[in-house]
Each structure stands twice: as C-alpha cells, then as structure tokens.
C-alpha positions in Angstrom: -10.6 -10.0 9.0 -9.7 -6.6 7.5 -6.3 -8.0 6.4 -8.1 -10.8 4.6 -10.4 -8.4 2.8 -7.4 -6.2 1.7 -5.6 -9.3 0.5 -8.7 -10.3 -1.5 -8.9 -6.8 -3.1 -5.2 -7.0 -3.9 -5.4 -10.4 -5.4 -8.4 -9.3 -7.6 -7.1 -5.8 -8.4 -8.2 -6.0 -12.0 -11.8 -6.6 -11.0 -11.6 -3.8 -8.4 -10.3 -1.5 -11.2 -13.1 -2.4 -13.6 -15.8 -2.0 -10.8 -14.3 1.4 -9.8 -14.6 2.8 -13.3 -18.1 1.4 -13.7 -19.2 3.0 -10.4 -17.9 6.4 -11.6 -19.8 6.0 -14.9 -23.0 5.1 -13.0 -22.8 7.9 -10.3 -21.2 10.8 -12.2 -24.5 12.2 -13.6 -26.0 12.4 -10.1 -23.4 14.3 -8.1 -22.1 16.6 -10.9 -24.1 19.6 -9.7 -23.7 18.8 -6.0 -21.9 21.3 -3.7 -19.0 18.8 -3.2 -18.7 17.5 -6.7 -14.9 17.9 -6.7 -14.5 15.7 -3.7 -16.7 13.0 -5.2 -14.5 13.2 -8.3 -11.5 12.8 -6.1 -13.0 9.9 -4.3 -13.7 7.9 -7.5 -10.4 8.9 -9.2 -8.5 7.8 -6.0 -10.3 4.5 -6.0 -9.5 3.9 -9.7 -5.8 5.0 -9.1 -5.4 2.8 -6.0 -6.8 -0.2 -7.9 -4.4 0.6 -10.8 -1.5 0.8 -8.4 -2.4 -2.7 -7.0 -2.3 -4.2 -10.5 1.2 -2.9 -11.0 2.4 -4.3 -7.6 2.0 -7.8 -8.9 4.3 -7.2 -11.9 8.0 -6.7 -12.5 10.3 -4.7 -10.2 10.4 -1.8 -12.7 6.6 -1.5 -12.8 6.4 -1.8 -9.0 8.7 1.2 -8.7 6.7 3.1 -11.3 3.5 2.4 -9.4 4.5 5.0 -6.8 3.8 7.6 -9.4 0.1 6.8 -8.8 0.3 8.2 -5.3 1.6 11.4 -6.7 -1.4 11.6 -9.0 -3.7 11.0 -6.1 -2.0 13.8 -4.1 -2.4 16.1 -7.2 -6.1 15.2 -7.4 -6.6 16.1 -3.8 -5.0 19.5 -4.4 -7.2 20.0 -7.4 -10.3 19.2 -5.4 -9.4 21.6 -2.7 -8.3 24.5 -4.9 -10.9 24.0 -7.6 -8.4 25.5 -10.1 -9.1 24.7 -13.8 -5.3 24.7 -14.7 -4.6 22.3 -11.9 -7.5 20.1 -13.1 -6.0 20.1 -16.6 -2.6 18.9 -15.2 -4.3 16.3 -13.1 -6.1 14.9 -16.1 -2.9 14.7 -18.2 -1.0 13.0 -15.3 -4.0 10.6 -14.8 -4.0 9.6 -18.5 -0.2 9.0 -18.6 -0.3 6.8 -15.5 -3.3 4.8 -16.7 -1.5 4.2 -20.1 1.4 2.9 -18.0 -1.0 0.6 -16.1 -2.6 -0.6 -19.3 0.9 -1.4 -20.8 1.7 -3.4 -17.7 -1.5 -5.4 -17.9 -0.9 -6.1 -21.6 2.7 -7.3 -20.9 1.2 -9.6 -18.3 -1.3 -11.0 -20.8 1.3 -11.6 -23.5 3.7 -13.3 -21.0 1.1 -15.5 -19.5 1.4 -19.2 -20.4 -2.3 -20.0 -20.1 -5.6 -18.3 -20.1 -7.1 -18.0 -16.6 -9.5 -15.6 -15.0 -6.6 -13.3 -14.1 -5.7 -12.9 -17.8 -9.3 -12.5 -18.9 -10.0 -9.7 -16.3 -6.7 -8.1 -17.3 -7.9 -7.9 -20.9 -11.3 -6.5 -19.9 -9.5 -4.0 -17.6 -7.4 -2.6 -20.4 -10.4 -2.1 -22.6 -12.3 -0.3 -19.9 -9.2 1.8 -19.0 -8.8 3.0 -22.5 -12.5 3.9 -22.8 -12.1 5.9 -19.6 -8.9 7.6 -20.8 -10.7 8.5 -24.0 -13.2 10.5 -22.0 -10.4 12.2 -20.0 -8.6 13.1 -23.2 -11.8 14.5 -24.7 -12.1 16.7 -21.6 -8.5 17.9 -22.1 -9.2 18.7 -25.8 -12.3 20.6 -24.7 -10.2 22.7 -22.4 -8.1 24.0 -25.2 -10.9 24.0 -27.8 -14.3 24.8 -26.2 -16.1 24.1 -29.5 -14.3 20.7 -30.1 -17.4 18.7 -29.4 -21.1 19.3 -30.0 -22.6 18.3 -26.6 -26.1 18.3 -25.1 -26.2 21.7 -23.3 -29.1 20.5 -21.0 -27.2 17.5 -19.8 -26.0 18.0 -16.2 -22.6 16.3 -16.4 -20.2 17.2 -19.2 -17.7 14.5 -18.2 -20.4 11.8 -18.3 -21.1 12.9 -21.9 -17.4 12.4 -22.7 -17.6 8.9 -21.1 -20.6 8.1 -23.2 -18.9 9.4 -26.4 -15.7 7.5 -25.7 -17.3 4.1 -25.0 -19.8 4.3 -27.9 -16.8 5.2 -30.2 -14.5 2.4 -29.1 -17.4 -0.1 -29.5 -18.2 1.4 -32.9 -21.8 2.1 -31.9 -21.6 5.7 -32.9 -25.1 7.1 -32.3 -24.0 10.5 -33.6 -25.7 12.5 -30.9 -22.3 13.8 -29.7 -20.2 15.1 -32.6 -16.5 15.8 -32.8 -16.3 19.2 -34.6 -12.6 20.3 -34.8 -9.8 18.4 -36.5 -8.2 17.5 -33.1 -11.5 16.1 -31.8 -12.1 14.1 -35.0 -8.5 12.7 -34.8 -9.2 11.7 -31.2 -12.4 9.9 -32.4 -10.5 8.1 -35.2 -7.9 6.7 -32.8 -10.6 5.6 -30.3 -12.4 3.8 -33.1 -9.2 2.2 -34.4 -8.3 1.1 -30.9 -11.7 -0.5 -30.3 -11.5 -2.6 -33.4 -7.8 -3.5 -33.3 -7.7 -4.3 -29.6 -10.6 -6.8 -29.8 -9.2 -8.5 -32.9 -5.7 -8.8 -31.5 -6.6 -9.7 -27.9 -9.1 -12.4 -28.9 -6.4 -13.9 -31.2 -3.9 -13.9 -28.4 -6.3 -15.4 -25.9 -7.5 -18.1 -28.3 -3.9 -18.9 -29.3 -2.9 -19.3 -25.6 -6.0 -21.4 -24.8 -5.4 -23.8 -27.7 -1.7 -24.0 -26.8 -2.5 -24.9 -23.2 -4.9 -27.6 -24.3 -2.3 -29.2 -26.5 0.1 -29.4 -23.6 
C-alpha cells in the first residue's frame, strides 16, 4: 500500500510540488517565532525539493542526473537548520534558487515537447508559475541580506519571509498593492523582472497550450 502511495506521488509530482509550496505559504506566518522555526523551514523546503526532484526523474537522462543536486541542497538545508548560521542560510537560499530554476527549465522543456495538452502539461505550467513566485521571495531575502534597507516591510509582521512571498506573488500577478516597497536599485530591478516574468509567462504559455490543443484537435 505504501508503494502504491509513493507511486501516486511520483506520478503526480507537479501537483505535490504546487501543494508543498502552498502549504509553506499558508503555515509560514504561524511558526516563524516558534523555538524550532529553522526545522519547520527545513521540513517544508525538503518537501518542496523532494517534489522538484521527482519532476526531474520523469525527464531526460541529463536532467535525471542533475536531479541528484537536489539531495545536496537538502543536506545543506539540514546543516543550516542545525547551525542557525546566517552565512550558511544565504548559501542555502542561493543553491535552492539555482536548483529550482533548473527544475522550472525542465518542466518548460516538457511542456514545449509535449504533443498534446493533458493534465500533466497543465499542472507543469502551473508548477513553473508557482515556482518562480517562490524563487522571487527567496531572491528578495537574498537581496535583503546584502542590503538591509532594500525593501520597506511591515515591522510588526511576525514573518519576514512571508512578506517576501506576498511581495513576490502580488508582483508577478501585477496586483501591486504597494504596501511593501522596493527601495534600492537592486530591489527595484528585482521587482521589474518579477513583473515582466508574470506578464510574459502567462502570454507565452497560454499561446503554447492553445496552439497544442488546437493542433491536437485537428489530428
């Protein structure tokens, strides 16, 4: 029975990836000030990374080999959680972003190469969008590490990272409430690229999906 459940998760790794990120978004504000906040972060990040690794294991041999880098990032995340070192946390965030970009590229290649639009392709497209929103938050945290005044945040809000998640997703969706402001040039450049990605990705991916759907109908 456990084997069947693991196979189900593996076969639906894109959904697992999306759900993992959404769970972290939901629960981050509630455990941020908890005594074991670092280990909660490790738990959620590991779940996201494991789901990401599973998406790569269904692709080409090159990407299957590269998926092993995800285990290295998980190990690095565990060391960060144990040591609670800010420099280690910075390195972990950078490695996380690089690996997630690799996962997103793999999913995009799968979408482009697919001959028809099915649920797997649709969930892959959604996963890429959610992944980049999450990466935008992690990159904002990296920028804040080097430039503590990069963003104007709500000082009374418990979770700084949840504010970055909020900022990233409202920027890529072009909602832009303006309650979190990028102040420095680097932060504003980051906001520009997030906004560009949000608009261009939806335009391009919808065009690709519609084109494939119509092409499949003709056949």
